[in-house]
C-alpha positions in Angstrom: 0.0 0.0 0.0 2.8 2.4 0.8 4.5 1.6 -2.5 1.3 2.3 -4.4 0.8 5.6 -2.5 4.3 6.7 -3.3 3.9 5.7 -7.0 0.7 7.7 -7.2 2.3 10.7 -5.5 5.2 10.5 -8.0 2.8 10.5 -10.9 1.0 13.5 -9.4 4.2 15.5 -9.0 5.5 14.6 -12.5 2.1 15.3 -14.1 1.9 18.7 -12.5 5.4 19.4 -13.8 4.4 18.1 -17.3 1.4 20.4 -17.4 3.3 23.4 -16.3 6.0 22.8 -18.9 3.6 21.9 -21.8 5.0 18.4 -22.1 1.7 16.6 -22.9 0.6 16.4 -26.5 -2.5 15.4 -28.3 -2.4 12.6 -30.8 -5.2 12.3 -33.3 -7.2 9.3 -34.4 -9.1 9.8 -37.7 -12.9 9.6 -38.1 -13.8 7.9 -41.4 -17.0 8.5 -43.4 -18.3 5.0 -44.2 -19.9 6.1 -47.5 -17.0 8.0 -49.1 -14.0 6.6 -47.1 -12.9 10.2 -46.5 -11.4 11.4 -43.2 -14.0 13.8 -41.8 -12.2 14.7 -38.6 -9.9 13.6 -35.8 -10.4 12.8 -32.1 -7.7 14.3 -29.9 -6.2 11.9 -27.4 -3.8 13.0 -24.8 -0.3 11.5 -24.7 2.4 11.9 -22.0 6.0 11.3 -23.1 7.7 10.8 -19.8 11.5 11.4 -19.8 12.2 8.2 -17.7 9.2 5.9 -18.3 8.5 6.6 -21.9 4.8 7.0 -23.0 2.5 6.7 -20.0 -1.0 5.4 -20.6 -3.9 7.9 -20.1 -5.6 5.2 -18.0 -2.8 5.6 -15.5 -2.7 9.4 -15.2 -6.2 10.7 -16.1 -7.7 9.3 -12.8 -4.9 11.0 -10.9 -5.6 14.3 -12.7 -9.3 14.0 -11.8 -8.6 13.1 -8.2 -6.1 16.0 -7.6 -7.9 18.7 -9.5 -5.3 18.8 -12.3 -7.8 17.8 -14.9 -9.0 21.3 -15.6 -5.5 22.5 -16.4 -4.8 19.4 -18.4 -8.1 19.6 -20.3 -7.5 23.3 -21.1 -4.0 22.6 -22.4 -5.3 19.8 -24.7 -8.2 22.0 -25.9 -5.9 24.9 -26.8 -3.4 22.6 -28.5 -6.0 20.7 -30.5 -7.6 23.9 -31.7 -4.2 25.3 -32.8 -3.4 22.1 -34.7 -6.8 21.9 -36.3 -6.6 25.5 -37.5 -3.8 24.2 -39.9 -6.1 21.5 -41.4 -8.5 21.9 -44.3 -11.7 23.8 -43.6 -14.0 20.7 -43.7 -12.0 18.7 -41.2 -13.2 18.8 -37.5 -11.4 18.1 -34.3 -13.1 16.3 -31.3 -11.9 16.9 -27.8 -13.0 14.9 -24.7 -14.3 16.7 -21.6 -14.2 15.4 -18.1 -17.3 15.9 -16.0 -15.1 17.7 -13.4 -14.3 20.5 -15.9 -18.0 21.5 -15.8 -17.8 22.0 -12.0 -15.0 24.6 -12.1 -17.3 27.0 -13.9 -14.9 28.4 -16.5 -15.4 25.9 -19.3 -17.3 28.2 -21.6 -14.7 31.0 -21.4 -11.9 28.3 -21.8 -13.5 27.1 -25.1 -14.1 30.7 -26.3 -10.5 31.6 -25.6 -9.2 28.5 -27.4 -11.3 29.3 -30.5 -10.3 33.0 -30.5 -6.5 32.3 -30.0 -6.4 29.6 -32.7 -8.8 31.2 -35.2 -10.6 27.9 -35.5 -14.3 28.3 -36.5 -16.6 27.0 -33.7 -18.4 24.6 -36.2 -15.1 22.7 -36.6 -14.8 21.9 -32.9 -16.7 18.9 -31.4 -16.8 18.4 -27.6 -17.3 14.8 -26.4 -19.0 14.2 -23.0 -20.1 11.0 -21.3 -23.4 10.0 -19.7 -21.6 10.3 -16.3 -21.9 14.1 -16.7 -25.6 14.1 -17.1 -26.2 11.8 -14.1 -26.0 14.9 -12.0 -29.1 16.4 -13.7 -27.6 19.8 -13.1 -29.1 22.9 -14.6 -25.6 24.4 -14.7 -24.4 21.6 -16.9 -27.3 21.9 -19.3 -26.9 25.7 -19.4 -23.2 25.3 -20.2 -24.0 22.7 -23.0 -26.6 25.0 -24.5 -24.2 28.0 -24.4 -21.5 26.0 -26.1 -23.9 24.9 -28.8 -25.0 28.5 -29.2 -21.4 29.3 -30.1 -21.6 26.8 -33.0 -19.7 24.0 -31.2 -20.9 20.5 -31.8 -21.7 18.3 -28.8 -21.2 14.5 -28.9 -22.3 11.8 -26.5 -19.3 9.4 -26.0 -19.5 5.7 -25.0 -23.3 5.6 -25.6 -25.0 2.7 -24.0 -22.7 2.2 -21.0 -24.6 4.5 -18.6 -28.0 4.1 -17.0 -30.4 6.6 -18.6 -29.2 7.2 -22.1 -32.6 7.8 -23.7 -33.6 10.4 -21.1 -30.4 12.3 -21.8 -31.2 12.4 -25.5 -34.5 14.1 -24.6 -32.8 16.6 -22.2 -30.2 17.8 -24.7 -30.1 17.9 -28.6 -26.8 16.1 -29.3 -25.1 16.4 -32.7 -23.5 13.0 -32.5 -23.8 9.7 -30.7 -20.8 7.4 -30.4 -21.5 3.7 -30.1 -19.2 2.3 -27.4 -16.6 -0.1 -28.6 -17.9 -2.9 -26.3 -20.9 -3.2 -28.7 -18.8 -2.9 -31.9 -16.4 -5.6 -30.8 -17.3 -8.8 -32.7 -20.5 -7.2 -33.9 -20.4 -9.3 -37.1 -20.7 -12.5 -35.1 -22.7 -11.5 -32.1 -26.5 -11.2 -32.7 -27.1 -9.4 -29.4 -24.5 -6.7 -30.3 -26.0 -6.4 -33.8 -29.5 -5.8 -32.3 -28.1 -3.1 -30.0 -26.1 -1.4 -32.7 -29.1 -1.6 -35.1 -31.3 0.1 -32.5 -28.8 2.9 -31.8 -28.4 3.6 -35.6 -32.2 3.6 -36.0 -32.5 6.0 -33.0 -29.9 8.3 -34.5 -31.7 8.4 -37.9 -35.0 9.3 -36.1 -33.3 12.1 -34.2 -31.3 13.3 -37.1 -28.1 12.6 -35.2 -24.8 11.4 -36.6 -23.8 7.9 -35.4 -20.1 7.0 -35.0 -18.8 3.6 -34.2 -15.8 3.4 -31.8 -13.1 0.7 -31.8 -13.6 -0.7 -35.4 -10.8 -3.2 -35.8 -11.8 -5.7 -38.5 -13.2 -5.7 -42.0 -16.1 -7.9 -40.8 -17.1 -5.2 -38.2 -16.8 -2.5 -40.8 -19.0 -4.4 -43.3 -21.6 -5.1 -40.7 -21.7 -1.5 -39.5 -22.0 -0.3 -43.1 -24.9 -2.7 -43.8 -26.7 -1.4 -40.7 -26.4 2.2 -41.9 -23.8 3.5 -39.5 -22.3 6.7 -40.9 -18.9 7.1 -39.4 -16.3 5.2 -37.5 -12.8 5.1 -35.9 -10.5 2.4 -34.8 -7.2 0.5 -35.4 -8.6 -0.8 -38.7 -8.1 2.7 -40.1 -5.4 4.1 -37.9 -4.1 4.5 -34.4 -3.8 8.0 -32.9 -1.0 9.9 -34.6 1.0 13.1 -33.9 -0.1 16.3 -35.8 2.8 16.0 -38.3 1.4 12.6 -39.5 -2.1 14.1 -39.6 -1.0 16.8 -41.9 0.6 14.3 -44.3 -2.6 12.1 -44.2 -4.7 15.2 -45.1 -2.3 16.3 -47.8 -2.5 12.8 -49.4 -6.3 12.8 -49.2 -6.5 16.3 -50.8 -4.0 15.2 -53.5 -6.1 12.0 -54.3 -9.3 14.0 -54.5 -7.7 16.6 -56.8 -6.5 13.9 -59.1 -9.9 12.2 -59.1 -11.6 15.5 -59.8 -9.2 16.3 -62.6 -9.8 12.8 -64.1 -13.6 13.3 -63.9 -13.3 16.7 -65.6 -11.1 15.3 -68.4 -13.6 12.4 -69.1 -16.5 15.0 -69.2 -14.6 17.1 -71.6 -14.0 14.2 -73.9 -17.6 13.2 -73.8 -18.7 16.7 -74.6 
């Protein structure tokens, strides 16, 4: 117990130092449109390159950040960095940033988002904020007011890990989400699991009825992709497409996509000219 306490304390001290010295970096996992195969955006995932331990898993340090109150500073750092990076990307590519429920309790989230957008020059419509059902368990008027204020800015709001909480449907009635993300626990082996298929089919149908984009998390196999497409899922992310990458890799991916689209467009124009 003493060793665990000392280890946790060391992580806290190192994390505080890493936040103060801007050591943490977002890596970005692409979101893929299932119809066109295009990259539509990226989810920002925090990475901590530790000088002694190498890359530390978020599963190890995020709970410490939440327990010690460092999550607001960490979240603000990632939000600013993600907006700055995304401002370099093409105008139709969004960036998604995860929010901790604890960030809503501090009371400065709205101003933090506005500052990040203003400093980076990123249009609000290109920022997507992901929240989990845990946040809405509180049924707080302050939380709903903040969400509505963020949406009024033009920011998109997404419900992450849908289906893992307790009252998902009531949350959809209490706030008009722009996107629902199917938790990867339902996506895993969906092609072979009829129960998972039924759940995924229901969520996709629900999204269609509400006019909400449905994104599948954790897509890892061609069979899962094929099943999700056949059920009408619109978008996905996962190791089948790419792991999270640093911004330099993201820029190269987007340059390759733009180049391929330019070539395809030019070829279409040339064929049309010959036909004419």
